[in-house]
BAMARNU-440628 format. One record per residue (C-alpha): residue number from 1; residue in one letter; x, y, z. Coordinates in nm, 3 decimals, padded with zeros to 5 digits. Example, Ala and Ser with C-alpha at 12.3 -4.5 7.8 and 13.67 -1.06 7.14 Angstrom:
2
{1, "a", {01.230, -00.450, 00.780}}
{2, "s", {01.367, -00.106, 00.714}}
END
This chain:
57
{1, "m", {16.414, -01.223, 17.422}}
{2, "g", {16.385, -01.042, 17.740}}
{3, "s", {16.007, -00.932, 17.699}}
{4, "p", {15.759, -00.984, 17.976}}
{5, "d", {15.602, -01.269, 17.788}}
{6, "t", {15.938, -01.443, 17.738}}
{7, "e", {16.031, -01.396, 18.108}}
{8, "y", {15.678, -01.542, 18.203}}
{9, "k", {15.747, -01.850, 17.993}}
{10, "r", {16.095, -01.903, 18.144}}
{11, "k", {15.958, -01.881, 18.500}}
{12, "m", {15.679, -02.132, 18.395}}
{13, "f", {15.929, -02.367, 18.232}}
{14, "s", {16.154, -02.348, 18.543}}
{15, "m", {15.860, -02.436, 18.755}}
{16, "c", {15.778, -02.746, 18.524}}
{17, "t", {16.135, -02.853, 18.551}}
{18, "r", {16.137, -02.837, 18.926}}
{19, "e", {15.814, -03.028, 18.951}}
{20, "a", {15.926, -03.294, 18.711}}
{21, "k", {16.245, -03.352, 18.906}}
{22, "s", {16.050, -03.402, 19.223}}
{23, "r", {15.837, -03.678, 19.075}}
{24, "s", {15.920, -04.034, 18.981}}
{25, "w", {15.892, -04.154, 18.619}}
{26, "t", {15.617, -04.392, 18.732}}
{27, "e", {15.437, -04.096, 18.882}}
{28, "l", {15.454, -03.901, 18.560}}
{29, "g", {15.338, -04.199, 18.364}}
{30, "l", {15.647, -04.206, 18.143}}
{31, "v", {15.856, -04.513, 18.055}}
{32, "m", {16.193, -04.342, 17.991}}
{33, "k", {16.410, -04.443, 18.285}}
{34, "d", {16.717, -04.254, 18.380}}
{35, "r", {16.618, -03.945, 18.170}}
{36, "v", {16.605, -03.580, 18.269}}
{37, "l", {16.293, -03.398, 18.193}}
{38, "r", {16.358, -03.027, 18.141}}
{39, "f", {16.162, -02.745, 17.995}}
{40, "e", {16.340, -02.429, 17.842}}
{41, "v", {16.282, -02.124, 17.643}}
{42, "l", {16.531, -02.092, 17.365}}
{43, "a", {16.585, -01.787, 17.145}}
{44, "e", {16.510, -01.838, 16.781}}
{45, "d", {16.867, -01.823, 16.669}}
{46, "e", {17.007, -02.057, 16.924}}
{47, "w", {16.764, -02.363, 16.944}}
{48, "q", {16.942, -02.577, 16.684}}
{49, "a", {17.284, -02.539, 16.874}}
{50, "k", {17.125, -02.618, 17.209}}
{51, "l", {16.935, -02.917, 17.061}}
{52, "n", {17.241, -03.058, 16.923}}
{53, "i", {17.425, -03.028, 17.255}}
{54, "m", {17.129, -03.193, 17.438}}
{55, "l", {17.120, -03.476, 17.195}}
{56, "q", {17.486, -03.554, 17.235}}
{57, "a", {17.452, -03.600, 17.612}}
END
């Protein structure tokens, strides 16, 4: 975490999330209505906890 590579990936995923929010589901070719598409870099020791939180929402 905090390495130049990780920071680059965070910026790219942030851009992907912004782009996904600006598009309709039809435009993205997805069939999951009313869902949020989000890209995120997680630390190896935190991914399970974050995934559990996201699945509960």
